C-alpha positions as CSV (number, residue, x, y, z in Angstrom):
1,M,71.9,141.0,116.9
2,T,75.6,141.3,117.2
3,T,77.5,138.9,119.5
4,E,81.1,139.6,120.4
5,L,83.1,136.4,120.2
6,R,86.4,135.9,121.9
7,R,89.5,134.6,120.1
8,T,90.6,131.2,121.3
9,F,93.4,128.7,120.8
10,N,91.1,125.8,119.8
11,S,91.7,125.8,116.0
12,D,92.4,128.0,113.1
13,N,88.9,126.9,111.9
14,Y,87.5,129.0,114.8
15,S,88.8,132.2,113.2
16,G,86.6,134.7,111.4
17,V,86.9,135.6,107.7
18,H,89.6,137.8,106.5
19,P,88.2,141.2,105.4
20,E,89.8,140.9,102.0
21,V,88.0,137.6,101.5
22,L,84.7,139.1,102.6
23,T,85.2,141.9,100.0
24,A,85.9,139.4,97.3
25,I,82.6,137.6,98.1
26,A,80.7,140.8,98.0
27,E,82.2,141.8,94.7
28,A,81.3,138.4,93.2
29,N,77.7,138.9,94.3
30,T,76.7,140.8,91.2
31,G,73.9,139.7,88.9
32,H,73.6,136.2,87.3
33,T,76.3,134.0,85.8
34,G,76.8,130.4,84.9
35,A,76.5,127.7,87.6
36,Y,78.8,124.8,88.5
37,G,81.9,126.6,87.5
38,A,80.8,128.2,84.2
39,D,81.5,131.6,85.6
40,P,84.3,134.2,85.1
41,W,85.7,133.7,88.7
42,T,86.3,130.0,88.3
43,Q,87.9,130.6,84.9
44,R,90.2,133.3,86.5
45,L,91.0,130.9,89.3
46,Q,92.7,128.6,86.7
47,D,95.1,131.5,85.9
48,V,95.8,131.9,89.6
49,V,96.8,128.3,90.1
50,H,98.9,128.4,86.9
51,A,100.8,131.3,88.5
52,Q,101.3,129.5,91.8
53,F,101.8,125.9,90.7
54,G,102.7,126.0,86.9
55,D,100.9,126.0,83.6
56,G,99.8,122.4,83.9
57,A,97.8,122.9,87.1
58,A,94.0,122.7,87.2
59,A,91.8,123.7,90.1
60,Y,88.5,122.0,91.1
61,P,86.8,124.0,93.8
62,V,85.0,122.0,96.6
63,F,83.1,122.8,99.8
64,N,85.7,121.7,102.4
65,G,88.9,120.0,103.2
66,T,87.5,116.5,103.8
67,G,85.7,116.8,100.5
68,A,88.9,117.8,98.8
69,N,90.8,114.8,100.2
70,V,88.0,112.4,99.3
71,V,87.7,113.7,95.7
72,A,91.5,113.8,95.2
73,L,92.1,110.3,96.5
74,A,89.1,108.7,94.9
75,S,90.0,110.1,91.5
76,M,93.6,108.9,91.9
77,L,92.7,105.3,92.7
78,P,90.9,102.3,91.3
79,R,88.4,100.5,93.5
80,W,91.2,98.1,94.7
81,G,93.6,100.9,95.4
82,A,95.1,101.9,98.8
83,V,96.8,105.0,100.3
84,I,100.0,104.9,102.4
85,T,99.9,107.6,105.0
86,A,101.0,108.5,108.6
87,R,98.9,107.2,111.4
88,T,98.4,110.8,112.6
89,A,97.4,112.1,109.2
90,H,94.2,114.1,109.0
91,I,92.7,111.6,106.5
92,N,93.1,108.9,109.1
93,V,92.2,110.5,112.4
94,D,90.0,113.5,111.7
95,E,87.7,112.7,108.8
96,N,85.6,110.1,110.4
97,A,85.5,107.4,107.8
98,A,85.0,109.7,104.8
99,P,88.0,108.4,102.7
100,E,86.8,104.8,103.4
101,R,83.1,105.1,103.2
102,V,82.6,108.0,100.7
103,G,85.8,107.5,98.7
104,G,86.0,103.7,99.0
105,V,89.7,104.2,99.8
106,K,91.8,101.8,102.0
107,L,94.3,103.4,104.2
108,W,97.6,101.7,105.0
109,T,99.0,103.6,108.0
110,V,102.5,103.7,109.5
111,E,103.8,105.2,112.7
112,A,105.7,108.4,111.7
113,P,107.8,110.4,114.2
114,A,106.8,114.0,114.2
115,G,104.0,113.1,111.8
116,K,106.3,112.9,108.8
117,L,106.7,110.0,106.4
118,T,110.1,108.9,105.0
119,P,110.9,106.5,102.2
120,E,111.9,104.0,104.8
121,L,108.5,104.3,106.6
122,V,106.6,104.1,103.3
123,A,108.5,100.9,102.4
124,A,106.9,99.2,105.4
125,Q,103.5,99.3,103.5
126,A,104.7,99.5,99.9
127,Y,104.4,95.8,99.0
128,G,101.9,93.3,97.7
129,W,101.4,94.4,94.2
130,G,99.7,91.6,92.2
131,D,98.4,90.0,95.4
132,Q,94.6,89.8,95.0
133,H,94.2,89.5,98.8
134,R,95.8,92.9,99.5
135,A,94.5,96.4,98.6
136,Q,97.1,97.7,96.2
137,P,99.3,100.6,97.5
138,L,99.1,103.1,94.7
139,V,99.1,106.5,96.4
140,V,101.3,108.1,99.2
141,S,99.5,110.9,101.0
142,I,101.3,113.4,103.2
143,S,99.9,116.3,105.3
144,Q,101.7,119.6,104.8
145,A,102.0,120.9,107.4
146,T,101.5,117.8,109.5
147,E,99.0,117.3,112.2
148,L,101.8,117.9,114.7
149,G,102.6,121.3,113.1
150,T,105.9,120.0,111.5
151,V,106.8,120.6,107.9
152,Y,108.4,118.6,105.1
153,T,111.3,120.4,103.3
154,P,111.3,120.3,99.5
155,S,114.1,117.7,99.6
156,E,112.1,115.5,101.9
157,V,109.1,115.7,99.6
158,L,111.3,114.9,96.6
159,A,112.6,111.8,98.3
160,L,109.1,110.6,98.8
161,T,107.9,111.4,95.2
162,T,111.0,109.8,93.7
163,Q,110.4,106.6,95.6
164,A,106.7,106.6,94.9
165,H,107.1,107.2,91.2
166,D,109.8,104.5,90.9
167,L,107.3,102.1,92.4
168,G,104.5,103.1,90.1
169,M,102.6,105.1,92.8
170,R,101.4,108.7,92.9
171,V,101.7,111.4,95.6
172,H,98.9,113.4,97.2
173,V,99.4,116.4,99.5
174,D,96.8,117.2,102.0
175,G,97.6,121.0,101.9
176,S,95.0,122.4,104.3
177,R,98.0,124.2,105.9
178,L,100.2,124.2,102.9
179,A,100.4,128.0,103.1
180,N,101.8,127.8,106.7
181,A,104.4,125.3,105.6
182,A,105.6,127.4,102.7
183,A,105.7,130.6,104.8
184,A,107.6,128.8,107.5
185,L,110.2,127.5,105.0
186,G,110.3,130.8,103.0
187,V,109.6,129.0,99.7
188,S,106.8,129.2,97.1
189,L,103.8,126.9,96.9
190,R,105.3,125.5,93.7
191,A,108.6,124.7,95.4
192,L,106.8,122.3,97.8
193,T,104.6,120.7,95.2
194,T,105.1,120.9,91.4
195,D,108.9,121.3,91.5
196,V,109.4,118.2,93.7
197,G,107.1,115.8,91.8
198,V,103.7,116.0,93.7
199,D,100.8,114.9,91.6
200,V,97.7,116.2,93.3
201,V,97.2,118.8,96.1
202,S,94.2,119.5,98.4
203,L,94.7,123.2,98.6
204,G,93.5,124.8,101.8
205,G,91.7,128.0,102.4
206,T,89.3,127.8,105.4
207,K,92.1,127.5,108.0
208,N,93.8,130.6,106.5
209,G,91.0,133.2,106.3
210,M,88.3,131.9,103.9
211,L,84.7,131.6,104.8
212,M,84.4,128.1,103.3
213,G,85.8,126.1,100.4
214,E,89.0,124.5,99.3
215,A,90.2,123.2,95.9
216,V,91.7,120.0,94.5
217,V,94.6,121.1,92.4
218,V,95.8,118.5,89.9
219,L,99.4,119.0,88.9
220,D,99.7,116.0,86.6
221,A,96.6,115.3,84.6
222,G,97.6,111.7,84.3
223,A,97.3,111.2,88.0
224,V,93.5,111.4,88.1
225,D,90.6,109.8,86.3
226,G,87.1,111.2,86.0
227,I,87.6,113.8,88.7
228,E,84.7,115.9,87.5
229,Y,82.4,112.9,88.0
230,V,83.9,112.0,91.3
231,R,83.5,115.6,92.6
232,K,79.8,115.5,91.7
233,L,79.0,112.0,93.1
234,S,80.9,113.0,96.3
235,T,78.5,115.9,96.8
236,Q,81.4,118.4,96.4
237,L,80.2,120.3,93.3
238,P,79.1,123.8,94.3
239,S,76.4,125.2,92.2
240,K,77.3,128.8,93.0
241,M,81.0,128.0,92.5
242,R,81.9,131.6,91.9
243,F,81.7,132.4,95.6
244,V,84.3,129.6,96.4
245,S,86.5,130.6,93.5
246,A,86.4,134.3,94.4
247,Q,87.7,133.5,97.8
248,L,90.5,131.4,96.5
249,I,91.4,134.2,94.1
250,A,91.5,136.7,97.0
251,L,93.7,134.3,99.0
252,Y,96.1,133.1,96.3
253,E,96.3,135.7,93.5
254,D,98.6,137.9,95.4
255,D,100.3,137.4,98.8
256,L,97.3,137.2,101.2
257,W,97.9,133.5,101.8
258,H,101.5,134.3,102.7
259,R,100.7,137.3,105.0
260,S,98.0,135.4,106.9
261,A,100.0,132.2,107.3
262,S,103.2,134.0,108.3
263,H,101.2,135.9,111.0
264,S,99.6,132.8,112.5
265,N,103.0,131.1,112.4
266,A,104.6,134.0,114.2
267,M,102.0,134.0,116.9
268,A,102.6,130.4,117.6
269,T,106.4,131.0,117.7
270,R,105.7,133.9,120.1
271,L,103.7,131.7,122.4
272,H,106.3,128.9,122.3
273,D,109.2,131.4,123.0
274,R,107.4,133.0,125.9
275,L,106.9,129.6,127.5
276,S,110.4,128.3,126.7
277,A,111.9,131.4,128.3
278,A,109.8,130.8,131.4
279,L,111.1,127.2,131.6
280,A,114.7,128.3,131.1
281,A,114.3,130.9,133.9
282,G,112.9,128.3,136.3
283,Q,109.6,130.2,136.5
284,V,107.3,127.2,135.9
285,Q,107.0,123.6,136.9
286,G,105.1,120.8,135.2
287,L,105.3,122.3,131.6
288,V,106.6,120.2,128.8
289,L,106.7,121.5,125.2
290,T,106.4,118.2,123.3
291,Q,106.8,119.2,119.6
292,P,108.9,121.8,117.7
293,T,106.8,124.8,116.7
294,E,107.4,125.1,113.0
295,T,104.0,126.5,111.9
296,N,101.0,127.7,113.8
297,A,100.6,125.0,116.5
298,V,102.1,124.6,120.0
299,F,101.9,121.2,121.7
300,A,102.4,121.0,125.5
301,I,101.8,118.9,128.5
302,L,100.4,120.6,131.6
303,P,99.5,119.3,135.1
304,P,95.9,118.1,135.0
305,D,94.7,120.4,137.7
306,V,95.5,123.6,135.8
307,I,94.0,122.5,132.4
308,E,90.3,123.2,132.9
309,P,90.6,126.6,134.4
310,L,92.9,127.7,131.5
311,R,90.6,126.1,129.0
312,E,87.6,127.9,130.3
313,R,89.3,131.2,129.9
314,F,91.2,130.8,126.6
315,G,89.8,127.7,124.8
316,F,91.9,124.9,123.4
317,Y,91.7,121.2,122.7
318,D,93.3,118.1,124.1
319,W,95.8,116.3,121.8
320,D,96.4,113.3,123.9
321,A,94.2,113.4,127.0
322,T,95.8,110.2,128.4
323,R,98.9,112.2,129.1
324,S,97.4,115.7,129.4
325,E,99.0,116.8,126.1
326,L,97.3,119.9,124.6
327,R,97.3,121.6,121.2
328,W,97.2,125.4,121.0
329,M,96.5,126.8,117.6
330,C,97.1,130.3,116.3
331,S,95.2,132.0,113.5
332,F,95.5,134.8,111.0
333,D,93.6,137.0,113.5
334,T,95.4,136.0,116.7
335,T,97.0,139.1,118.2
336,E,100.1,139.6,120.2
337,D,97.9,140.6,123.2
338,D,96.0,137.3,122.9
339,V,99.3,135.4,123.0
340,D,100.8,137.4,125.8
341,A,97.7,137.1,128.0
342,F,97.6,133.3,127.5
343,A,101.3,132.8,128.1
344,A,101.1,134.9,131.3
345,A,98.1,132.9,132.5
346,V,100.0,129.6,131.9
347,I,103.1,130.9,133.6
348,A,101.0,132.1,136.6
349,A,99.2,128.8,136.9
350,L,102.5,126.9,137.0
351,S,104.7,129.3,138.9
């Protein structure tokens, strides 16, 4: 049975699988090979991450983004360690209690305008070393792009890594949308990570066209301890790892990651620009665009009475229901027609 599914603005996790990724899965589905990473695809993946992040990088494929973050942080910290992160970070608001319950990681959070940490904000929680009563802040974790769709520039990341390393801390990047950030800034993946002192990256794939799977990419081997064991005990070791690795190769070996992320970013910009133009022309009332659109997310406040009819037709999530703030996400398969139809419907509802 074939079911025709509509494209929505709920999440880039709602999208399908990129045809090139599906082809890679099919091509990997040949005969028998070693399990748990002892296969040619996982070995080749190491060459791919070397090309993207540098010769010292090592990739550890996992099932999903939450798993990547848990494995990364748990392997970076002792039992008494803690992570400094933004209050809006994915590891704090969208992963249930996985970092705490599965990884045993304490999160020290700070309010961060536009979702971005600064050295000054980190300093608010970077204290208490040697105090046995306080979980020791040993890792700074940033989301790139942030949950608010904003991006850290290379110089902003460098400021954070310099401060962290000077204080004896490490830096982790939750890169579920790292591709979107790099495409938005017009820089390489390495320029946002290795070259500015990042130690470990959770490298995304599912939000950018993969069927399933992500990877922990270790940029400094000294930043982790026992990651192979942590991955297994965290239930994140795929037995048929070749199918995760094949997808990551398809996405990151050439420029598919960039093409897909650039497209989803462009669709969000198109939606933001259509609505901004309507505001400037006085065509709509009650619309507030609450965040800059730097990647593939648009944040807006609408009058409560128009939200549900629009949601029923196009699909999207609340960001802050208490003030009728919504998040509209674009994906690699969002079309210009999708965006134009949605923008026209919003404008019509508010005109």
